[in-house]
Phi, psi and omega in degrees: 000321185297315182293325181294315179297315180297324182292324176292321184276315186263344180073026174209155179239137184247137180237123182252131177227171183304325184266357179167185187223122186232138177247140180238143176296137183210049178283138179199163175257121182266125175232118184225157178219156182204153173284152182288345180197172182304320180281338178090004186243016178293124178088000180287126184286343183254331182237131184286136177289139184260002188268150171277164179299320178296321178297321181291319178298316177297323180292316182286335176289353175294336174256127188293148175303312176304322180289316176299326182291340178266003177259120192287321187244116179250119184233135171270122181256107185283166174301138177278124182289145184299324178303319182288323181294321186268352182279180180243034181293126182266114180272167177297133187283158177300325178294322177291319180294321179302318186293320177295320181292317182294324176296317178294319178294330177290324175298318179295320182296320180294319181301316184269349178290328178299322179293316181299324179296324184282332185222110179287336182274348180292145176291129187287120177264131184251335186214161178308321183296341185259009182293140173281170178298324178295318176293325174301315180300321185283316187256355182242043179292140179230153183277182186301318181293321180293320177298321179295315177301313180293322179296319181291323178292320180295319180289319182290318186260002182051054180282150183274173176299324177297315178299322179301309183290326176294322176300315182296318179296319181291320180292331173293322179291319177303317177296320178296318180295333177269004179060042179248131179289325181256149174278113180274166182298322181291330176294312181295321179297320181293317182294319177299320181298322183294333181273342187246359181298329182284343183269050177292151176284116182257002179260000000 
């Protein structure tokens, strides 16, 4: 489990053998899915869940807390309503989404290019997800209202120090996607929501 967690967090995998120790680059984007409970209907507005609280807890404990803590976005995907399936609602196209993402990545590239110019020895940061704690402090400033919101979220959901830093990174990305220089309270609230959706009350 330890090497798996480090691989997710550091973007490299290390192999130790009798004659030496070697590290290999292993950056990747992890996308995973799971049912909310054994029967799959916990939280469903139309079909009642048949699982007990104990069964749900045992089911969710199959995935370690440290691994979940390293996944930035937790989303509940609800049942798609029949009206939406049969309707002609036009969603944002992949092409439009790609343009927004490329623009946000361009902002990040410019932001971190300045750091690379000042220090040749510094590890090159390419995206918000790769920011160090020092860079987070510099580029993820939040106002007093944002600090209060984040503090209340940490206390309510018992979030870790790792979760704190990851929330700030995600909120910086949300701000970039909104073409905003500053992280606003709504950006922070959205980032917090992505960290807490899996922590539904099952009792």
